[in-house]
mmCIF file of the C-alpha atoms, coordinates in Angstrom:
data_MODEL
# 
_entry.id   MODEL 
# 
loop_
_atom_site.group_PDB 
_atom_site.id 
_atom_site.type_symbol 
_atom_site.label_atom_id 
_atom_site.label_alt_id 
_atom_site.label_comp_id 
_atom_site.label_asym_id 
_atom_site.label_entity_id 
_atom_site.label_seq_id 
_atom_site.pdbx_PDB_ins_code 
_atom_site.Cartn_x 
_atom_site.Cartn_y 
_atom_site.Cartn_z 
_atom_site.occupancy 
_atom_site.B_iso_or_equiv 
_atom_site.pdbx_formal_charge 
_atom_site.auth_seq_id 
_atom_site.auth_comp_id 
_atom_site.auth_asym_id 
_atom_site.auth_atom_id 
_atom_site.pdbx_PDB_model_num 
ATOM 1   C CA . MET A 1 1   ? -9.020  17.813  -20.167 1.00 0.00 ? 1   MET A CA 1 
ATOM 2   C CA . THR A 1 2   ? -7.663  18.420  -16.673 1.00 0.00 ? 2   THR A CA 1 
ATOM 3   C CA . GLU A 1 3   ? -5.584  16.306  -14.313 1.00 0.00 ? 3   GLU A CA 1 
ATOM 4   C CA . ARG A 1 4   ? -6.715  15.325  -10.836 1.00 0.00 ? 4   ARG A CA 1 
ATOM 5   C CA . MET A 1 5   ? -4.508  13.837  -8.146  1.00 0.00 ? 5   MET A CA 1 
ATOM 6   C CA . VAL A 1 6   ? -5.957  11.155  -5.866  1.00 0.00 ? 6   VAL A CA 1 
ATOM 7   C CA . ASP A 1 7   ? -4.120  10.500  -2.622  1.00 0.00 ? 7   ASP A CA 1 
ATOM 8   C CA . LEU A 1 8   ? -4.043  6.748   -1.965  1.00 0.00 ? 8   LEU A CA 1 
ATOM 9   C CA . THR A 1 9   ? -2.111  6.905   1.304   1.00 0.00 ? 9   THR A CA 1 
ATOM 10  C CA . LEU A 1 10  ? -3.339  6.063   4.782   1.00 0.00 ? 10  LEU A CA 1 
ATOM 11  C CA . THR A 1 11  ? -2.283  8.560   7.463   1.00 0.00 ? 11  THR A CA 1 
ATOM 12  C CA . LEU A 1 12  ? 0.244   7.122   9.904   1.00 0.00 ? 12  LEU A CA 1 
ATOM 13  C CA . THR A 1 13  ? -1.089  7.433   13.462  1.00 0.00 ? 13  THR A CA 1 
ATOM 14  C CA . ASP A 1 14  ? -0.123  6.133   16.869  1.00 0.00 ? 14  ASP A CA 1 
ATOM 15  C CA . ASN A 1 15  ? -1.270  2.565   17.603  1.00 0.00 ? 15  ASN A CA 1 
ATOM 16  C CA . MET A 1 16  ? -2.998  2.223   14.235  1.00 0.00 ? 16  MET A CA 1 
ATOM 17  C CA . PRO A 1 17  ? -4.088  -1.285  13.162  1.00 0.00 ? 17  PRO A CA 1 
ATOM 18  C CA . ALA A 1 18  ? -1.349  -3.513  11.779  1.00 0.00 ? 18  ALA A CA 1 
ATOM 19  C CA . HIS A 1 19  ? -1.111  -6.956  10.191  1.00 0.00 ? 19  HIS A CA 1 
ATOM 20  C CA . LYS A 1 20  ? -1.879  -9.826  12.561  1.00 0.00 ? 20  LYS A CA 1 
ATOM 21  C CA . LEU A 1 21  ? 1.822   -10.804 12.732  1.00 0.00 ? 21  LEU A CA 1 
ATOM 22  C CA . PHE A 1 22  ? 3.168   -7.295  13.398  1.00 0.00 ? 22  PHE A CA 1 
ATOM 23  C CA . GLN A 1 23  ? 3.343   -4.811  16.246  1.00 0.00 ? 23  GLN A CA 1 
ATOM 24  C CA . ARG A 1 24  ? 1.359   -1.606  16.045  1.00 0.00 ? 24  ARG A CA 1 
ATOM 25  C CA . PRO A 1 25  ? 3.411   1.571   15.657  1.00 0.00 ? 25  PRO A CA 1 
ATOM 26  C CA . VAL A 1 26  ? 4.352   4.121   18.283  1.00 0.00 ? 26  VAL A CA 1 
ATOM 27  C CA . ILE A 1 27  ? 4.021   7.628   16.813  1.00 0.00 ? 27  ILE A CA 1 
ATOM 28  C CA . VAL A 1 28  ? 4.047   10.305  19.506  1.00 0.00 ? 28  VAL A CA 1 
ATOM 29  C CA . PRO A 1 29  ? 5.250   13.875  20.044  1.00 0.00 ? 29  PRO A CA 1 
ATOM 30  C CA . HIS A 1 30  ? 8.990   14.112  20.702  1.00 0.00 ? 30  HIS A CA 1 
ATOM 31  C CA . TYR A 1 31  ? 9.623   17.803  21.214  1.00 0.00 ? 31  TYR A CA 1 
ATOM 32  C CA . THR A 1 32  ? 6.675   20.203  21.328  1.00 0.00 ? 32  THR A CA 1 
ATOM 33  C CA . HIS A 1 33  ? 6.674   23.912  20.515  1.00 0.00 ? 33  HIS A CA 1 
ATOM 34  C CA . GLU A 1 34  ? 6.008   24.668  24.177  1.00 0.00 ? 34  GLU A CA 1 
ATOM 35  C CA . GLN A 1 35  ? 9.038   22.635  25.288  1.00 0.00 ? 35  GLN A CA 1 
ATOM 36  C CA . THR A 1 36  ? 11.497  24.009  22.750  1.00 0.00 ? 36  THR A CA 1 
ATOM 37  C CA . ARG A 1 37  ? 10.393  27.601  23.262  1.00 0.00 ? 37  ARG A CA 1 
ATOM 38  C CA . GLU A 1 38  ? 11.189  27.316  26.965  1.00 0.00 ? 38  GLU A CA 1 
ATOM 39  C CA . GLN A 1 39  ? 14.337  25.139  26.760  1.00 0.00 ? 39  GLN A CA 1 
ATOM 40  C CA . PHE A 1 40  ? 16.440  26.193  23.789  1.00 0.00 ? 40  PHE A CA 1 
ATOM 41  C CA . PHE A 1 41  ? 16.080  29.993  23.424  1.00 0.00 ? 41  PHE A CA 1 
ATOM 42  C CA . LEU A 1 42  ? 16.507  29.833  19.657  1.00 0.00 ? 42  LEU A CA 1 
ATOM 43  C CA . GLY A 1 43  ? 16.236  32.837  17.353  1.00 0.00 ? 43  GLY A CA 1 
ATOM 44  C CA . VAL A 1 44  ? 16.542  36.312  18.836  1.00 0.00 ? 44  VAL A CA 1 
ATOM 45  C CA . GLU A 1 45  ? 14.996  37.855  21.932  1.00 0.00 ? 45  GLU A CA 1 
ATOM 46  C CA . ASP A 1 46  ? 12.067  39.492  20.190  1.00 0.00 ? 46  ASP A CA 1 
ATOM 47  C CA . ASP A 1 47  ? 11.591  36.656  17.664  1.00 0.00 ? 47  ASP A CA 1 
ATOM 48  C CA . ARG A 1 48  ? 12.025  33.324  19.417  1.00 0.00 ? 48  ARG A CA 1 
ATOM 49  C CA . LEU A 1 49  ? 11.985  30.183  17.252  1.00 0.00 ? 49  LEU A CA 1 
ATOM 50  C CA . SER A 1 50  ? 10.294  27.035  18.493  1.00 0.00 ? 50  SER A CA 1 
ATOM 51  C CA . PHE A 1 51  ? 10.084  23.658  16.771  1.00 0.00 ? 51  PHE A CA 1 
ATOM 52  C CA . ALA A 1 52  ? 8.302   20.336  17.005  1.00 0.00 ? 52  ALA A CA 1 
ATOM 53  C CA . THR A 1 53  ? 9.465   16.804  16.228  1.00 0.00 ? 53  THR A CA 1 
ATOM 54  C CA . THR A 1 54  ? 7.743   13.414  16.249  1.00 0.00 ? 54  THR A CA 1 
ATOM 55  C CA . TYR A 1 55  ? 9.038   10.087  17.491  1.00 0.00 ? 55  TYR A CA 1 
ATOM 56  C CA . MET A 1 56  ? 8.238   7.089   15.281  1.00 0.00 ? 56  MET A CA 1 
ATOM 57  C CA . GLY A 1 57  ? 8.855   3.492   16.338  1.00 0.00 ? 57  GLY A CA 1 
ATOM 58  C CA . MET A 1 58  ? 7.532   1.067   13.737  1.00 0.00 ? 58  MET A CA 1 
ATOM 59  C CA . ILE A 1 59  ? 8.407   -1.738  11.380  1.00 0.00 ? 59  ILE A CA 1 
ATOM 60  C CA . ASP A 1 60  ? 8.608   -1.215  7.628   1.00 0.00 ? 60  ASP A CA 1 
ATOM 61  C CA . HIS A 1 61  ? 5.190   -2.762  6.874   1.00 0.00 ? 61  HIS A CA 1 
ATOM 62  C CA . ILE A 1 62  ? 2.898   -0.270  8.630   1.00 0.00 ? 62  ILE A CA 1 
ATOM 63  C CA . GLY A 1 63  ? 0.237   1.786   6.889   1.00 0.00 ? 63  GLY A CA 1 
ATOM 64  C CA . THR A 1 64  ? 0.461   2.223   3.127   1.00 0.00 ? 64  THR A CA 1 
ATOM 65  C CA . HIS A 1 65  ? 3.603   0.343   2.148   1.00 0.00 ? 65  HIS A CA 1 
ATOM 66  C CA . VAL A 1 66  ? 5.231   -1.746  -0.543  1.00 0.00 ? 66  VAL A CA 1 
ATOM 67  C CA . ASP A 1 67  ? 6.819   -5.153  -0.062  1.00 0.00 ? 67  ASP A CA 1 
ATOM 68  C CA . ALA A 1 68  ? 10.403  -5.543  -1.210  1.00 0.00 ? 68  ALA A CA 1 
ATOM 69  C CA . PHE A 1 69  ? 11.441  -8.740  -2.959  1.00 0.00 ? 69  PHE A CA 1 
ATOM 70  C CA . TYR A 1 70  ? 13.511  -9.490  0.146   1.00 0.00 ? 70  TYR A CA 1 
ATOM 71  C CA . HIS A 1 71  ? 10.377  -9.594  2.335   1.00 0.00 ? 71  HIS A CA 1 
ATOM 72  C CA . VAL A 1 72  ? 9.598   -13.204 1.403   1.00 0.00 ? 72  VAL A CA 1 
ATOM 73  C CA . ASN A 1 73  ? 12.727  -14.157 -0.539  1.00 0.00 ? 73  ASN A CA 1 
ATOM 74  C CA . PRO A 1 74  ? 16.062  -14.299 1.317   1.00 0.00 ? 74  PRO A CA 1 
ATOM 75  C CA . GLU A 1 75  ? 17.832  -13.880 -2.031  1.00 0.00 ? 75  GLU A CA 1 
ATOM 76  C CA . GLY A 1 76  ? 15.590  -11.013 -3.182  1.00 0.00 ? 76  GLY A CA 1 
ATOM 77  C CA . ALA A 1 77  ? 16.505  -7.335  -3.431  1.00 0.00 ? 77  ALA A CA 1 
ATOM 78  C CA . SER A 1 78  ? 15.864  -5.106  -0.444  1.00 0.00 ? 78  SER A CA 1 
ATOM 79  C CA . VAL A 1 79  ? 13.737  -2.039  -1.047  1.00 0.00 ? 79  VAL A CA 1 
ATOM 80  C CA . ASP A 1 80  ? 16.734  0.287   -1.433  1.00 0.00 ? 80  ASP A CA 1 
ATOM 81  C CA . ARG A 1 81  ? 18.114  -1.947  -4.198  1.00 0.00 ? 81  ARG A CA 1 
ATOM 82  C CA . MET A 1 82  ? 14.945  -2.212  -6.247  1.00 0.00 ? 82  MET A CA 1 
ATOM 83  C CA . PRO A 1 83  ? 14.758  0.060   -9.322  1.00 0.00 ? 83  PRO A CA 1 
ATOM 84  C CA . LEU A 1 84  ? 12.987  3.323   -8.506  1.00 0.00 ? 84  LEU A CA 1 
ATOM 85  C CA . ASP A 1 85  ? 11.091  3.365   -11.793 1.00 0.00 ? 85  ASP A CA 1 
ATOM 86  C CA . MET A 1 86  ? 9.396   0.105   -10.801 1.00 0.00 ? 86  MET A CA 1 
ATOM 87  C CA . PHE A 1 87  ? 7.247   2.018   -8.312  1.00 0.00 ? 87  PHE A CA 1 
ATOM 88  C CA . MET A 1 88  ? 5.385   4.098   -10.884 1.00 0.00 ? 88  MET A CA 1 
ATOM 89  C CA . GLY A 1 89  ? 3.661   3.534   -14.172 1.00 0.00 ? 89  GLY A CA 1 
ATOM 90  C CA . LYS A 1 90  ? 0.444   2.907   -16.031 1.00 0.00 ? 90  LYS A CA 1 
ATOM 91  C CA . ALA A 1 91  ? -2.249  1.401   -13.853 1.00 0.00 ? 91  ALA A CA 1 
ATOM 92  C CA . VAL A 1 92  ? -5.850  0.235   -13.678 1.00 0.00 ? 92  VAL A CA 1 
ATOM 93  C CA . CYS A 1 93  ? -8.218  -0.146  -10.746 1.00 0.00 ? 93  CYS A CA 1 
ATOM 94  C CA . TRP A 1 94  ? -10.969 -2.747  -10.617 1.00 0.00 ? 94  TRP A CA 1 
ATOM 95  C CA . ASP A 1 95  ? -14.221 -2.862  -8.690  1.00 0.00 ? 95  ASP A CA 1 
ATOM 96  C CA . LEU A 1 96  ? -14.204 -6.051  -6.609  1.00 0.00 ? 96  LEU A CA 1 
ATOM 97  C CA . THR A 1 97  ? -16.659 -4.910  -3.965  1.00 0.00 ? 97  THR A CA 1 
ATOM 98  C CA . HIS A 1 98  ? -18.707 -8.050  -4.589  1.00 0.00 ? 98  HIS A CA 1 
ATOM 99  C CA . ILE A 1 99  ? -15.937 -10.081 -2.906  1.00 0.00 ? 99  ILE A CA 1 
ATOM 100 C CA . PRO A 1 100 ? -16.970 -10.676 0.730   1.00 0.00 ? 100 PRO A CA 1 
ATOM 101 C CA . ASP A 1 101 ? -14.794 -10.366 3.785   1.00 0.00 ? 101 ASP A CA 1 
ATOM 102 C CA . LEU A 1 102 ? -12.314 -13.275 3.838   1.00 0.00 ? 102 LEU A CA 1 
ATOM 103 C CA . GLY A 1 103 ? -13.322 -14.154 0.286   1.00 0.00 ? 103 GLY A CA 1 
ATOM 104 C CA . ASP A 1 104 ? -11.063 -15.367 -2.508  1.00 0.00 ? 104 ASP A CA 1 
ATOM 105 C CA . ILE A 1 105 ? -10.206 -13.144 -5.473  1.00 0.00 ? 105 ILE A CA 1 
ATOM 106 C CA . ASP A 1 106 ? -9.738  -15.562 -8.347  1.00 0.00 ? 106 ASP A CA 1 
ATOM 107 C CA . VAL A 1 107 ? -8.982  -15.548 -12.072 1.00 0.00 ? 107 VAL A CA 1 
ATOM 108 C CA . SER A 1 108 ? -12.649 -15.299 -13.033 1.00 0.00 ? 108 SER A CA 1 
ATOM 109 C CA . ASP A 1 109 ? -12.949 -12.106 -10.973 1.00 0.00 ? 109 ASP A CA 1 
ATOM 110 C CA . PHE A 1 110 ? -9.933  -10.596 -12.724 1.00 0.00 ? 110 PHE A CA 1 
ATOM 111 C CA . GLU A 1 111 ? -11.184 -11.553 -16.178 1.00 0.00 ? 111 GLU A CA 1 
ATOM 112 C CA . ALA A 1 112 ? -14.618 -10.079 -15.544 1.00 0.00 ? 112 ALA A CA 1 
ATOM 113 C CA . ALA A 1 113 ? -13.127 -6.892  -14.090 1.00 0.00 ? 113 ALA A CA 1 
ATOM 114 C CA . GLU A 1 114 ? -10.695 -6.533  -16.982 1.00 0.00 ? 114 GLU A CA 1 
ATOM 115 C CA . GLU A 1 115 ? -13.492 -6.843  -19.529 1.00 0.00 ? 115 GLU A CA 1 
ATOM 116 C CA . LYS A 1 116 ? -15.688 -4.377  -17.662 1.00 0.00 ? 116 LYS A CA 1 
ATOM 117 C CA . GLY A 1 117 ? -12.820 -1.919  -17.286 1.00 0.00 ? 117 GLY A CA 1 
ATOM 118 C CA . GLY A 1 118 ? -11.985 -1.996  -20.975 1.00 0.00 ? 118 GLY A CA 1 
ATOM 119 C CA . VAL A 1 119 ? -8.194  -2.058  -20.497 1.00 0.00 ? 119 VAL A CA 1 
ATOM 120 C CA . LYS A 1 120 ? -6.183  -5.207  -21.163 1.00 0.00 ? 120 LYS A CA 1 
ATOM 121 C CA . VAL A 1 121 ? -3.495  -5.796  -18.560 1.00 0.00 ? 121 VAL A CA 1 
ATOM 122 C CA . ASP A 1 122 ? -0.137  -5.447  -20.294 1.00 0.00 ? 122 ASP A CA 1 
ATOM 123 C CA . GLY A 1 123 ? 2.475   -4.533  -17.723 1.00 0.00 ? 123 GLY A CA 1 
ATOM 124 C CA . HIS A 1 124 ? -0.009  -2.464  -15.732 1.00 0.00 ? 124 HIS A CA 1 
ATOM 125 C CA . ILE A 1 125 ? 0.038   -1.921  -11.992 1.00 0.00 ? 125 ILE A CA 1 
ATOM 126 C CA . VAL A 1 126 ? -3.288  -3.433  -10.923 1.00 0.00 ? 126 VAL A CA 1 
ATOM 127 C CA . LEU A 1 127 ? -5.172  -1.967  -7.940  1.00 0.00 ? 127 LEU A CA 1 
ATOM 128 C CA . LEU A 1 128 ? -8.102  -3.794  -6.338  1.00 0.00 ? 128 LEU A CA 1 
ATOM 129 C CA . ASN A 1 129 ? -10.984 -1.907  -4.747  1.00 0.00 ? 129 ASN A CA 1 
ATOM 130 C CA . THR A 1 130 ? -12.823 -4.291  -2.412  1.00 0.00 ? 130 THR A CA 1 
ATOM 131 C CA . GLY A 1 131 ? -14.454 -1.685  -0.170  1.00 0.00 ? 131 GLY A CA 1 
ATOM 132 C CA . LEU A 1 132 ? -12.660 -3.095  2.867   1.00 0.00 ? 132 LEU A CA 1 
ATOM 133 C CA . HIS A 1 133 ? -11.344 0.247   4.082   1.00 0.00 ? 133 HIS A CA 1 
ATOM 134 C CA . ASN A 1 134 ? -14.703 1.997   4.039   1.00 0.00 ? 134 ASN A CA 1 
ATOM 135 C CA . ARG A 1 135 ? -16.410 -0.985  5.678   1.00 0.00 ? 135 ARG A CA 1 
ATOM 136 C CA . HIS A 1 136 ? -14.079 -1.428  8.612   1.00 0.00 ? 136 HIS A CA 1 
ATOM 137 C CA . TYR A 1 137 ? -11.251 1.049   9.147   1.00 0.00 ? 137 TYR A CA 1 
ATOM 138 C CA . PRO A 1 138 ? -10.174 2.118   11.792  1.00 0.00 ? 138 PRO A CA 1 
ATOM 139 C CA . ASP A 1 139 ? -11.818 -0.766  13.632  1.00 0.00 ? 139 ASP A CA 1 
ATOM 140 C CA . VAL A 1 140 ? -9.467  -3.669  14.309  1.00 0.00 ? 140 VAL A CA 1 
ATOM 141 C CA . LYS A 1 141 ? -11.840 -5.744  12.185  1.00 0.00 ? 141 LYS A CA 1 
ATOM 142 C CA . SER A 1 142 ? -9.989  -4.310  9.175   1.00 0.00 ? 142 SER A CA 1 
ATOM 143 C CA . VAL A 1 143 ? -7.046  -6.534  10.142  1.00 0.00 ? 143 VAL A CA 1 
ATOM 144 C CA . TRP A 1 144 ? -9.135  -9.698  10.231  1.00 0.00 ? 144 TRP A CA 1 
ATOM 145 C CA . SER A 1 145 ? -11.501 -9.256  7.263   1.00 0.00 ? 145 SER A CA 1 
ATOM 146 C CA . ASN A 1 146 ? -9.558  -8.649  4.059   1.00 0.00 ? 146 ASN A CA 1 
ATOM 147 C CA . PRO A 1 147 ? -10.058 -11.012 1.107   1.00 0.00 ? 147 PRO A CA 1 
ATOM 148 C CA . GLY A 1 148 ? -7.091  -12.763 -0.468  1.00 0.00 ? 148 GLY A CA 1 
ATOM 149 C CA . ILE A 1 149 ? -5.734  -13.146 -3.991  1.00 0.00 ? 149 ILE A CA 1 
ATOM 150 C CA . THR A 1 150 ? -5.487  -16.785 -5.031  1.00 0.00 ? 150 THR A CA 1 
ATOM 151 C CA . GLU A 1 151 ? -2.372  -18.454 -6.350  1.00 0.00 ? 151 GLU A CA 1 
ATOM 152 C CA . ALA A 1 152 ? -3.881  -18.768 -9.835  1.00 0.00 ? 152 ALA A CA 1 
ATOM 153 C CA . ALA A 1 153 ? -4.934  -15.121 -9.895  1.00 0.00 ? 153 ALA A CA 1 
ATOM 154 C CA . THR A 1 154 ? -1.442  -13.994 -8.883  1.00 0.00 ? 154 THR A CA 1 
ATOM 155 C CA . HIS A 1 155 ? 0.060   -16.041 -11.716 1.00 0.00 ? 155 HIS A CA 1 
ATOM 156 C CA . TRP A 1 156 ? -2.537  -14.433 -14.019 1.00 0.00 ? 156 TRP A CA 1 
ATOM 157 C CA . LEU A 1 157 ? -1.143  -10.995 -13.170 1.00 0.00 ? 157 LEU A CA 1 
ATOM 158 C CA . ALA A 1 158 ? 2.472   -12.088 -13.584 1.00 0.00 ? 158 ALA A CA 1 
ATOM 159 C CA . ASP A 1 159 ? 1.704   -13.742 -16.921 1.00 0.00 ? 159 ASP A CA 1 
ATOM 160 C CA . ARG A 1 160 ? 0.516   -10.357 -18.207 1.00 0.00 ? 160 ARG A CA 1 
ATOM 161 C CA . GLY A 1 161 ? 3.663   -8.521  -17.178 1.00 0.00 ? 161 GLY A CA 1 
ATOM 162 C CA . SER A 1 162 ? 2.214   -6.894  -14.073 1.00 0.00 ? 162 SER A CA 1 
ATOM 163 C CA . ARG A 1 163 ? 5.083   -6.551  -11.613 1.00 0.00 ? 163 ARG A CA 1 
ATOM 164 C CA . LEU A 1 164 ? 3.034   -4.718  -8.977  1.00 0.00 ? 164 LEU A CA 1 
ATOM 165 C CA . HIS A 1 165 ? -0.500  -4.882  -7.626  1.00 0.00 ? 165 HIS A CA 1 
ATOM 166 C CA . GLY A 1 166 ? -2.134  -3.185  -4.678  1.00 0.00 ? 166 GLY A CA 1 
ATOM 167 C CA . VAL A 1 167 ? -4.900  -3.780  -2.161  1.00 0.00 ? 167 VAL A CA 1 
ATOM 168 C CA . GLU A 1 168 ? -6.758  -2.203  0.706   1.00 0.00 ? 168 GLU A CA 1 
ATOM 169 C CA . GLY A 1 169 ? -6.057  -3.583  4.145   1.00 0.00 ? 169 GLY A CA 1 
ATOM 170 C CA . PRO A 1 170 ? -3.003  -5.210  5.684   1.00 0.00 ? 170 PRO A CA 1 
ATOM 171 C CA . SER A 1 171 ? -2.307  -7.991  3.200   1.00 0.00 ? 171 SER A CA 1 
ATOM 172 C CA . THR A 1 172 ? -2.901  -9.478  -0.224  1.00 0.00 ? 172 THR A CA 1 
ATOM 173 C CA . ASP A 1 173 ? -3.566  -12.754 1.603   1.00 0.00 ? 173 ASP A CA 1 
ATOM 174 C CA . LYS A 1 174 ? -6.523  -13.303 3.887   1.00 0.00 ? 174 LYS A CA 1 
ATOM 175 C CA . PRO A 1 175 ? -5.870  -13.579 7.631   1.00 0.00 ? 175 PRO A CA 1 
ATOM 176 C CA . SER A 1 176 ? -8.005  -16.669 8.188   1.00 0.00 ? 176 SER A CA 1 
ATOM 177 C CA . ASP A 1 177 ? -5.148  -19.036 7.311   1.00 0.00 ? 177 ASP A CA 1 
ATOM 178 C CA . ASN A 1 178 ? -1.365  -19.027 6.985   1.00 0.00 ? 178 ASN A CA 1 
ATOM 179 C CA . LEU A 1 179 ? -1.112  -20.351 3.424   1.00 0.00 ? 179 LEU A CA 1 
ATOM 180 C CA . PHE A 1 180 ? -0.085  -16.988 1.890   1.00 0.00 ? 180 PHE A CA 1 
ATOM 181 C CA . PRO A 1 181 ? -0.644  -18.016 -1.765  1.00 0.00 ? 181 PRO A CA 1 
ATOM 182 C CA . ASN A 1 182 ? -0.161  -14.496 -3.117  1.00 0.00 ? 182 ASN A CA 1 
ATOM 183 C CA . HIS A 1 183 ? 3.068   -13.889 -1.243  1.00 0.00 ? 183 HIS A CA 1 
ATOM 184 C CA . ARG A 1 184 ? 4.465   -17.258 -2.316  1.00 0.00 ? 184 ARG A CA 1 
ATOM 185 C CA . VAL A 1 185 ? 3.730   -16.622 -5.999  1.00 0.00 ? 185 VAL A CA 1 
ATOM 186 C CA . CYS A 1 186 ? 5.135   -13.093 -5.733  1.00 0.00 ? 186 CYS A CA 1 
ATOM 187 C CA . ARG A 1 187 ? 8.306   -14.654 -4.336  1.00 0.00 ? 187 ARG A CA 1 
ATOM 188 C CA . ASP A 1 188 ? 8.512   -17.211 -7.136  1.00 0.00 ? 188 ASP A CA 1 
ATOM 189 C CA . ARG A 1 189 ? 7.616   -14.848 -9.999  1.00 0.00 ? 189 ARG A CA 1 
ATOM 190 C CA . GLY A 1 190 ? 9.662   -11.831 -8.915  1.00 0.00 ? 190 GLY A CA 1 
ATOM 191 C CA . ILE A 1 191 ? 6.726   -9.470  -8.465  1.00 0.00 ? 191 ILE A CA 1 
ATOM 192 C CA . ALA A 1 192 ? 5.599   -7.381  -5.484  1.00 0.00 ? 192 ALA A CA 1 
ATOM 193 C CA . HIS A 1 193 ? 2.614   -5.489  -4.129  1.00 0.00 ? 193 HIS A CA 1 
ATOM 194 C CA . TYR A 1 194 ? 1.303   -2.537  -2.166  1.00 0.00 ? 194 TYR A CA 1 
ATOM 195 C CA . GLU A 1 195 ? -0.813  -2.989  0.938   1.00 0.00 ? 195 GLU A CA 1 
ATOM 196 C CA . TRP A 1 196 ? -3.175  -0.684  2.809   1.00 0.00 ? 196 TRP A CA 1 
ATOM 197 C CA . LEU A 1 197 ? -4.011  1.669   -0.029  1.00 0.00 ? 197 LEU A CA 1 
ATOM 198 C CA . ILE A 1 198 ? -7.093  3.889   0.378   1.00 0.00 ? 198 ILE A CA 1 
ATOM 199 C CA . ASN A 1 199 ? -9.479  5.889   -1.843  1.00 0.00 ? 199 ASN A CA 1 
ATOM 200 C CA . LEU A 1 200 ? -9.369  3.231   -4.549  1.00 0.00 ? 200 LEU A CA 1 
ATOM 201 C CA . GLU A 1 201 ? -13.087 3.699   -5.203  1.00 0.00 ? 201 GLU A CA 1 
ATOM 202 C CA . GLU A 1 202 ? -12.183 7.039   -6.832  1.00 0.00 ? 202 GLU A CA 1 
ATOM 203 C CA . LEU A 1 203 ? -10.188 5.192   -9.510  1.00 0.00 ? 203 LEU A CA 1 
ATOM 204 C CA . VAL A 1 204 ? -12.764 2.577   -10.504 1.00 0.00 ? 204 VAL A CA 1 
ATOM 205 C CA . GLY A 1 205 ? -14.085 3.051   -14.017 1.00 0.00 ? 205 GLY A CA 1 
ATOM 206 C CA . LYS A 1 206 ? -11.398 5.602   -14.933 1.00 0.00 ? 206 LYS A CA 1 
ATOM 207 C CA . GLY A 1 207 ? -9.585  3.346   -17.403 1.00 0.00 ? 207 GLY A CA 1 
ATOM 208 C CA . GLU A 1 208 ? -5.818  3.654   -17.553 1.00 0.00 ? 208 GLU A CA 1 
ATOM 209 C CA . PHE A 1 209 ? -4.098  6.211   -15.312 1.00 0.00 ? 209 PHE A CA 1 
ATOM 210 C CA . MET A 1 210 ? -0.661  6.907   -13.855 1.00 0.00 ? 210 MET A CA 1 
ATOM 211 C CA . PHE A 1 211 ? 0.225   5.544   -10.438 1.00 0.00 ? 211 PHE A CA 1 
ATOM 212 C CA . TYR A 1 212 ? 3.112   6.659   -8.224  1.00 0.00 ? 212 TYR A CA 1 
ATOM 213 C CA . GLY A 1 213 ? 4.220   4.938   -5.024  1.00 0.00 ? 213 GLY A CA 1 
ATOM 214 C CA . PRO A 1 214 ? 7.899   5.648   -4.281  1.00 0.00 ? 214 PRO A CA 1 
ATOM 215 C CA . PRO A 1 215 ? 9.136   3.993   -1.085  1.00 0.00 ? 215 PRO A CA 1 
ATOM 216 C CA . ILE A 1 216 ? 11.332  5.409   1.637   1.00 0.00 ? 216 ILE A CA 1 
ATOM 217 C CA . LYS A 1 217 ? 14.885  4.285   0.891   1.00 0.00 ? 217 LYS A CA 1 
ATOM 218 C CA . ILE A 1 218 ? 15.520  2.024   3.884   1.00 0.00 ? 218 ILE A CA 1 
ATOM 219 C CA . GLY A 1 219 ? 18.866  0.232   3.781   1.00 0.00 ? 219 GLY A CA 1 
ATOM 220 C CA . ASN A 1 220 ? 18.264  -3.520  3.606   1.00 0.00 ? 220 ASN A CA 1 
ATOM 221 C CA . GLY A 1 221 ? 14.569  -2.831  4.088   1.00 0.00 ? 221 GLY A CA 1 
ATOM 222 C CA . SER A 1 222 ? 12.103  -5.670  3.654   1.00 0.00 ? 222 SER A CA 1 
ATOM 223 C CA . GLY A 1 223 ? 9.580   -3.054  2.558   1.00 0.00 ? 223 GLY A CA 1 
ATOM 224 C CA . ALA A 1 224 ? 8.879   0.615   3.159   1.00 0.00 ? 224 ALA A CA 1 
ATOM 225 C CA . PRO A 1 225 ? 6.112   3.114   3.795   1.00 0.00 ? 225 PRO A CA 1 
ATOM 226 C CA . VAL A 1 226 ? 5.146   5.005   0.648   1.00 0.00 ? 226 VAL A CA 1 
ATOM 227 C CA . ARG A 1 227 ? 3.249   8.135   -0.320  1.00 0.00 ? 227 ARG A CA 1 
ATOM 228 C CA . ALA A 1 228 ? 1.048   6.723   -3.067  1.00 0.00 ? 228 ALA A CA 1 
ATOM 229 C CA . TRP A 1 229 ? -1.073  8.713   -5.492  1.00 0.00 ? 229 TRP A CA 1 
ATOM 230 C CA . ALA A 1 230 ? -2.725  8.501   -8.892  1.00 0.00 ? 230 ALA A CA 1 
ATOM 231 C CA . ILE A 1 231 ? -3.142  11.081  -11.645 1.00 0.00 ? 231 ILE A CA 1 
ATOM 232 C CA . LEU A 1 232 ? -6.472  10.998  -13.467 1.00 0.00 ? 232 LEU A CA 1 
ATOM 233 C CA . ASP A 1 233 ? -7.193  12.758  -16.757 1.00 0.00 ? 233 ASP A CA 1 
ATOM 234 C CA . GLU A 1 234 ? -10.722 14.160  -16.535 1.00 0.00 ? 234 GLU A CA 1 
# 
């Protein structure tokens, strides 16, 4: 048996799509090799050293990211105060590609996916493959098409000890209304989620695997970009 790593992280790029409520990021060259070679005269005469840097101007909910408890709960922990071991652990990924754009992901969908996957949720991180990314990204339609997790389905996850779940696209709630049932239940139950994961189709049908999604340690952050990956035993 061998291990395979699956990168679940969307590349951060300038002006990439963002949630309907948020500004797109600015990610542009800061210093280039050409500039620093001519301006700073680093190194020695016959071995000049140049360098490049990148300017990033963005909020903490761009690209693949995790929501801190503080994001929707003024009394909740910011991302730097959440336990690091919360952002890794045993996980499952379910095929929910039958859910249409702007559809509802409900308890019956979770129960059917759990039975098909053969792993009972017991504290697992639960990832949901809806096919949204492959259908729409990088078109702006990806911001306006994601399905949403219902209030009952979010309680279903919390009742089974799942403190984290993850989705493709900008939100666990659909953009066609401002009810935010998943975010409200996450607030009330003390759970959180990842948004804008990719490559989830590679995890479907793999049973239980290990997931890792450590966030950047932003002081008082309401969330943070992450480098998320999974380890499959094959």
